[in-house]
N, C-alpha and C positions, 0 to 999 in steps of 0.2 A: 583714409584711416590707416594708421601706421601698423597696427597689429590686429589680428582677428578678435572681435569682441564677443563672439559666441562660440563656445566649445560644445560640440556634440559628443557625448561620451556613450559608447555603445558596448554593452556586455551581452555576449551571445553564449547561451548555455546549451550544451549538447549532451544528451543522456539517453541510455537504454537500460532498463531495469535488469537486475540480477534475475536470471531464470527466463528472460524473454527468448523467443525463438530466434535461431540463427538467421533465418531469412528476413526477419524484421531488421536486424542489425545491417544486413547486406543492403536492403532496400533503402534504409535511412542513409547509409554511406553513399550509395549511388545517386540518390535523388536530392540529397540535402547537403551532407557534410563535404563531399568532394567538390561539387560545383560551387559552393560558397567559397571554399578556400581558393579554388582556381580563379574565381572572379576577384577575390581580394589580391591575389598575386599580380593581377593585371593592373592594379591601382595602388602602387606603393605609397601614394600620399594619404591613403585612407588608413587610419590607425584604429584598432579595436582591441577589446579585451575578450578573450575566449576562455570558456571553461569546458573541459571534457571530463565526465565522471570517470571514476576508476573502473567501473564495469565496462565502459566504452573503451577506455584506454587499453584494458586487457584484451579486448576483442581486436582492436586496431593493431596491437603488437603482434597478435597471432595471424591476422588476415591481411592487414594493410600496413606493414611497417614503413613503407616508403612515405606514406601520409604523415607519419610522425616526424620523419626527416624534413619534410616540407615545413611543418610547423616550427621545428627547431630553427630553420633558416630565417623564418619571419620573426621569430623571437630575437635572434641575433641581430637582425637588421633594425630592431626597435619598432617594427610595424605592429607587432602583436605582443600584448601582455597577457600572460596566463593567470587565471584565477584558481585559487585553492577551494576546497570544500572538504567535508568528510569523504573519505576515499570512495566508499560504496554508497554515497548519496543518502546518508541518514538525515532525518530531521533532528537537528542537534539538540533542541530542548527536550526531546523525548528519550534520549539515551544518557546513561550515567557519565559523570565528568571524566572518569578514566577512559571511557570509550571515545568521548569527544576528542580528548587530547590524542589518543592513539590513532583515530581515523584522520585527524588533521595532520598529524606528524607523518603518517604514511603517505598522504597526498603530497605534502611539501617535499619529502625526500624523493618521491618519484619524479616530481617536476624538476628538481635540481639535477637528478641523475639523467633523465631523458632529454631535458630541454635546456639545461644549464641556467635556470632562472631561480630566483628566490621569491616565491609568490607571497606577497603580503596583503593581497586583496582576496576577498571571499565571495563565492557565489553561495548565498544562503538558501539552502534547499527549501523550495516552495515559499520562500521569504517568510517563514514562520519565525516570528520574533518574540522573545520574552526578555524582560528588562535586565536579567542577570547575565545575559550572553556576553557583554563586554569583558567581563572577568575571564570567561573561558577563552575568548578570542585573543585577548591581549596576552594571556599566558602562552597561547599557541603561536605568537608572532604575527597575528593578523592586525592590520592597521585600519581597514575599511571594508564596507560591504554596501549593498544596495537594498533599499526597502521601497515598496510601492508607495506612491504619493498619498494614497488614501490613509496610510498609517500615520501621516503627519497632520491630517485634518483636525483631529481633536484639539490641537494646540495652534490653530491658525492665527488666533489673536496674538500669540506670543512670537510669531515669526516675522521677519523683516517684510514690511508691506511692499517695498519696491522689488522684491524677488518673488512675488506671487503674481500669477497670471490667471485671471478668472474671466471667462467669456462663455458664450452659448455652448461651446464644445467641452467645457469642463474646467477643472482647476489644476494648475501646475505650480510647482515650487522649484526655483532655480538654486544652484549652488550645492553646498554640502554642509553637514552639521555634526558637531562633536557631541557624543553622549558618554556617560561613564556609569560604572557600578563599583561601589566600594573603592573608588579611587583609580580604577582601571579604565582607561579611555580608549575610544575608537571613533571613527568617522562614518557617518551614514549619508549616502547619496540617494535623494528621493527620485524614484523612477517614474516617468510619465506614463499614466494610463492612456492618455491621448495617443502618444506615439506607439504604445503597445498595440492599440487597436488599429492605428493607421498603417503601420509598417508590417507587411508589405501590401495591405489590403486597400490602400488609397494610392492614387498617382503620387509619385515622388515629388512632383512640383508643389503639391499642397503642403507637404511637410516642410519643404524649403521655404515656402512663403510664410508658414507659421514661425519657423526659426528666425526669419528676418525681423519679425515683430519683437523678438527678445533682446535686440541690441540695446545696451544701456551705456552709461558713461564709464562704467567699470566692466572688466571681464566677467562673464557669467558662463555657467554651464547648465545644460539640461541632459538628463540621463535617460537612455533607452536601454531596457534590460528585459530580455525575453528568450524564448526557446529557439534554438537553431533549427529545430524540425519544422517550424513554420515557414522556413525558407526552402521549401521543396518537398517535404514529406506530408504535410497536411493536405487534405483533399484539394486537388486542382492547382496547388501552389507551384509545383515544379514547372508546369507549362507557363504560368504567369511570371514567375520570378526569373526563369532562365531562358525558356524558348521565346517568350515575348519580351524579355530583356528588362524586367523591372529593376533588378539589382544593379545591372550594368548602368542603366540610365540614372538611377539614384546616385551611385558613386560619381558619375560624371557631373551630375547637377551640383553635388557638394563641392567637387573640385573647381567648378567654374566660379563659385562664390568665395574663393580663398581670401578675398580682401577683407571679409568680415566674419567668415565661418571657417572653422577648422574641426578636425577630428583628432582627439588625443586620447591618451590612456588616463585612467583614474589616478594612478600614482603620479604621473607628470602634472596633472592639474592640481592635485593636492599639494605637491611640492612647490608649484609656482604661485598658486593663488591662496591656498589655505581654506579654512572653514568660514562659513558665514554666520556662525552662532552656535549656541548650545541648546540641546533638546533632551527631553526625557519622554519616551514613548511607551504606551501600554502594550500588552500582548496583542499581536495582530498578524495579518498576512495580507495577500492581495484580495481585492474586493470579492472576486468570484469564490475564492476559498472560504471567506467568511460566510457567504451565502450557503455553500455546500455544507459547512460544518455547524451552522447555527450560531455563528459569531465567534467561535473559539475552536481551534483545531482539535483539542483533546475531546471535544464532544463527539467525534467519530467513535470514541471508545465507549460512549454511553449508548449511542444509537445502534452500534453493531457489536454485540458481545463477541463475535468471531474475531473482529479486529482487536478488541481488548484482550482476548485470549492469547493472540500472537504477541502483543506488546508485553503483557505480563510474563509470558514465557521467556521472551527475550531478556527482560530484566532479571529473571531468575537465573538464566544461564550466565549472564554477566556477573551477578553476585557470586555464583559458584566459581567462576573463573578468577575473579579477584580474590576470593578466599584462598584458592589454591596457590595463587601467586604470592599472597602475603605469607603463606607457610613455606615459601622458598622451594616449592616443588615445581620448578620451571621446566624440567625436561619434558618435552612433548606438548607444552602448552601453546607454542607458537601456532600450530595447526588449529587448535581449538579457538584461538583468538581470531585468526583469519576467517574461520567459519562463522563466528559470531558477527564479525563486521559485515560479512556478506548478508547475513540474516537481517541486518539493520537497514538495508535498502528500503527506502520509504514507501515505494509505490504500492505495495500490497496492503498497507495499513489504512488506506483511505481511498476515496474515489471522487473524481470530478467528471471530466468529459473523456477520459482515457481508459475507463474500465476499472483500473486499479484493483481494489478489494474484490470486485466481481470476477476478476480473471483468475481462474483456478490454478493455472500454471505459475502465476506469481506467488500466490499463497503457498503452493506446494514447494516452491524454491525456498521460501522463508523457513518452513518446517524442515526441509532437507538440510539446510545449513545449521539450524538450531540443534537438530538431532546429531548431525555430524560433529558439532562442537561438543555436545554432551558425551558422545562416544569417544572422541579423542581425549576429553577430560577424564573419563572413567579409566581409560587405558593408562593415563599418567598418574592419577592419584587414587584409583580404586573406586568401586561401586558404592552406591548409597544403600540405605535400608530397604528391605523387601516391602515394608508398609510404613506409611507415615501420614500425619495430618498437617497440612500446610495451607495457608491462604493463597490459592493459586491465582485467583482472578482479581485480587485487590479489593474485595468488598468487605473486608474485616472479619469474615467468617471462614473457618477452615474447610477445605475439601479433603477427601481421602485419596491417597496415591498408592497404587499397588504396582509392584515391579516384579519382573522376572528377568532372566538373562536376555530375552529378546523383546519384551513388551513393557510398556508403561501405560497405566490406566488411571484416568482421573475421574472420580465420582463426586458429583456435586449434590449434597443433601438438600440444599436450598432450592435447586432447580428440579424439583420433583424426583430427586434421587437418580438423576440421569448420569450417563457416562458422557462426558464432554470431550474427552481426548483419548485416543488409543494409538500409541506410537509403536511402530515396528522397526526396531533399530537395524536389523540386517539390510533393509532397503531405505532407511531414513525417511519413512513415510508416516504421516498422521492419517490413519484410516478413517477418521471422523472429521476431516477438514472439509466441511460442507458450509453452505450459506443459505439462510432462510430467504424466502421470497417476500420482499417488502415493497411497499409503495414508495416510488420516487417521483418527484415533481415532473420530470421529463416524460413520465408515462402519459401525461395529459396530451402530449403531441400525437399519440396514437388515437386519441379520441376525437381529434379535430380534423376536419377536412381542409386540406391545403391545396392551393393551385398556384402556379407561377406562370406568368406569360413569357413566352419565348421571345428573345431579342437577338438580333444579329449584330448588335453593337459590341465593340471590345469592352469587356466587363471584368473587373477584378473579382477573384473568388471571395466568398464570404469568410469572415473569421470563423475559427473553430467554435466560438461561443455562439454563433448565429446560425450554424448549420442545423437543419432538422432533416435527417434521412432515415429511412427504414430499410433494412437489408433483406427483408423477406415479406411477401404479401401475407395478410392475415395475422400479423404478429400480435395484434391486440387480443386475440384469443388466448394468448399465453400469459395474460396479466392475471395471475393468481397470487394471493397473499396468504402467508402462513400466520397463524396466531401463536406460534411457539418457535423456539430455537430448534433447528434440525440436528439435535444431538441423538443419543441412542439410549435404549432401555427406558423409554417413556411409556408409562402404563395408562390404560384407559379401562374404565368400567362403563359398558354400553348397554342401553336398553334393548337394542335390536342389532342384528348383524348389518353393518353398513354396506353400501354399494361401492364398487370400484370408483365410480364417478364422484362419490362423496369424498373418498380419500384423495383423489387427484386434485380436487379443488378445495381441500381443507374445509369442507362444508358439512362436517359431521358433529359440530359442537353441540347441537341440540340433543344429540343422542347420548351424550356423556352424563353419567349419573352424578358426578361431582367434579369439582375443579381440581386442578393440580395444586400442590402445596409442598411444604418442607417436610423432610423425613428426619427421624431421630437416628443417630448412629450408635450402634451397639458393638461391643467387642466380639469378635468372632470366637467361637468355642475352639479349644485346642483339639486334642484327639489325634488319631492316627494320620489324618490327612494334612495336619498343620505342617508336617515336615516337608510335604511335597508341594504345597501351594499356599498362597496368601489370599485372605478373603476379607471382605467388609460386609457387615450385615446392617440393613436399614429397616426401620419399621415406622408405621403410621397408623394412628387410630382413626377409624371411620365408623361413625354411629356407635353401635355396641360391639363392633368387630375390629379387626386389625388387618393391615397389609404388611407383607414382609418381602424384602428384596435381598438377594445375596449376589455379590459379584466376587468370583473366585478366579485366580490366575495361577496356572501351573508354573513352577519356578524354572524347570529345566526344559520345557517345551512351549512353543508359541500357541497356547491353548487357554481359553477362558470360558467360563460358564455364567449365565445370567439366570438365577433362580427367582421365581415369583410364586407367592402363596397368599391366598385369602382365607380368613378364618372368621366364621360367625357373621358373615355379611352376604346378602344376596346380590350376585352380579350375573345377569343373564348372559353377557358376552364379555370375555376378557380380551383386551387388546394390548399388544406390546409393539412399540415402534422402534425401529433401528434405521440409521442412515449411514451410508458409507460413501467415502469420496472416491470410489472406484468406478471406472467407466467400462462396463461390459456390454459389448454390442448386442449380445443375446437378450438383454433386459431393457433396451432403450424404448421398446413399446410397452405400454402398461399391460400387465398380465395378472391373471387371477387363478390360483391353484388351490384345489381342495384336497384335504388329507395328505398334505405335504410333510414328509419326514426329513428330507435332506435336499440341499441344493448347493451350488457353487457359484461364487462371483469372482471373476478374474479380470485383471487389468494388465495386459501384457506391456503397455507403455510404462507402467510403474514397476512391473516385475513382481506383482503381489496378487495373491488370491486368498479368498476366505471360504472355507467349507462350513456350512451352517447346518446344524441338526436340531430338530424339534422333538421334544418328549413331553407330552404326547404329540402326535401329528396334528397339524392345524391347517386352517385356511390361511393362505398367504397372498397378499397383494404386493406386487413389485412395480415400481414406476420411477421414471427419472424426475429429479428436481431441477427445474430450469427457470432461470431468472430472465427478465428483460432488462438489459443494461445498456449503457451508453458508451460508445467508443468514438474515436475520431472519424470512423467510417460510417457511423450512424447507429441507430437502435438495433440491437441484435439479441437473439436467444443464446443464452450461455448455460452450459451444463454445469451443475453444482454438486451433484451427487445422486445416489440411488437410494430410494426409500424402500424399506422392507417392513411391512406391517403384518404381524401374525395375529390371528383371531381364533378364539376357542369358545364355542357355546358351553355353558356349564350345566344346562338342563335342570336348573333350579337348585343345584347343590349349593350349600352355604360354605363349603370348604372345597378348595381347588388348589392344585400345585402344578407347575410346569417349569421346564428348563429349556433355554435356548443356548446351545453350545457352539462356539466358534473355534476353528483351528486355522491359524494364519499360515500361509505358505509362500515361500519365495519361489517364483516361477523361473 
């Protein structure tokens, strides 16, 4: 055979989220990124396409600049092609067009400056595809990207039959395909799910044997596209890939088959062979993502209002930034724009097997950068109104926003008149960044007894999608599910005083005299206090009586008050629930306090504390909110926040009023 008939196209994606711990970056570099590159350097005939996210590039520049020099040499030699993406790894369809172009341009500029290359290929974050993307990508100078092969399955009948491979291991599609939107075209490479599951979890010989079956009369290509972390960071893979030599052996096996098999870059293949046809694909992602999201990525925002809150907040900050730019007030906006881009890092907006949304430090980083962007924007163009009504969560109904010099408070009349966000700008912290305890399908693993027979044979590690590990014994006792969002100022009318155990397990529903509901918003009265504070008043009719809530924010100090009043209705026990995203070691064990007037919650790691005062004194239960979530290391308990439930018996009175006051402090 005069020329190789099969091209293996490999795209390796390396990423660590904005806000991830430094030791995770270090471990990933040591166990995966560095040994992979070192192995590649020993095999100059192996050509690959690599992608490093902007957050990872920033870390490498600060901690491992020599690594970047090594990449630059491989690029200059033609062994490595670098792929672009949104700089801070956003999911492109979820951010505004201006931000898409800005993030892509920032990445391409960085790759030109650091590595001397003009990246025209794209690593599409989480391979989340929507049909209008070709227009975005063409305008950004992108020629091609990779999508998982399952995204091509709906149009199998329209694809070239001789380029389809269907056997007991699955379905593959060879070559690459042009698509367009409004006349803007680009090329899509279908990435093999088979190879994604096999490499590196099967012996390399099996992959090479499969590749040999792909030989045709014409040159063909098959695409492998997956995470670089699976080559050393995923459980047990470092020993398998490097100590036992999987990667070295695989590269050697490919080199031995040079008469019919080659590795090349996507750009070179596209230039030499071209596309195999035209396609139009629906919205999609890889198969596992579709399972996690219920078939469409944006469904994460339906299932998790906490994710939707971050997403809608990000969009609002982007609109404000674009509005300021359109008014030509550009001084100081560069910092706000970079903060916004960092807040668009995708990992905290969803979850799969890596924790994602369930990891509080990733959500905290999103809010940190969103608030940082708002703070920089306010310094550049001025502050907004003390009080306004805006649709914050994208449900078509307005929420109330109260502001002071230090705080921003969001009140949602539709969600039982609760406070869903409380931002403290001096520390760029959302004090209500909590997460409710929800059922997840992987919880079933805790309810099943599993046993595995030990074997002394050389055995590959399981794929991350097949691992079932539990990081602590008895974790199944932590499977508790909430029936509401863990926001604040949620009110309850109770028939009897609940027990601490009832509150811990959200098992007090039968004690509630009525269900939650929407509240009417009323204008706050003026008077002497209106100069010093902003307030929102809400009311709700119950039987022949009414309920009244007041949220007030002092303008010149970080202080707010939650007032609650019942009129002409019998409520044996009044309950008010608050949840904070602060972790105070003093309150990690459930506690019960009677006749409590004041307490403090402090989180030194975030540099924030809250002093809480009750008038009148009440019975207070405090306990941690902990979820059972999945990570690459297994199922684990994750702290999400601290619940504070205040209870007052009314002794038969048909009128009652109380106030809970917070003072936020920078530690």
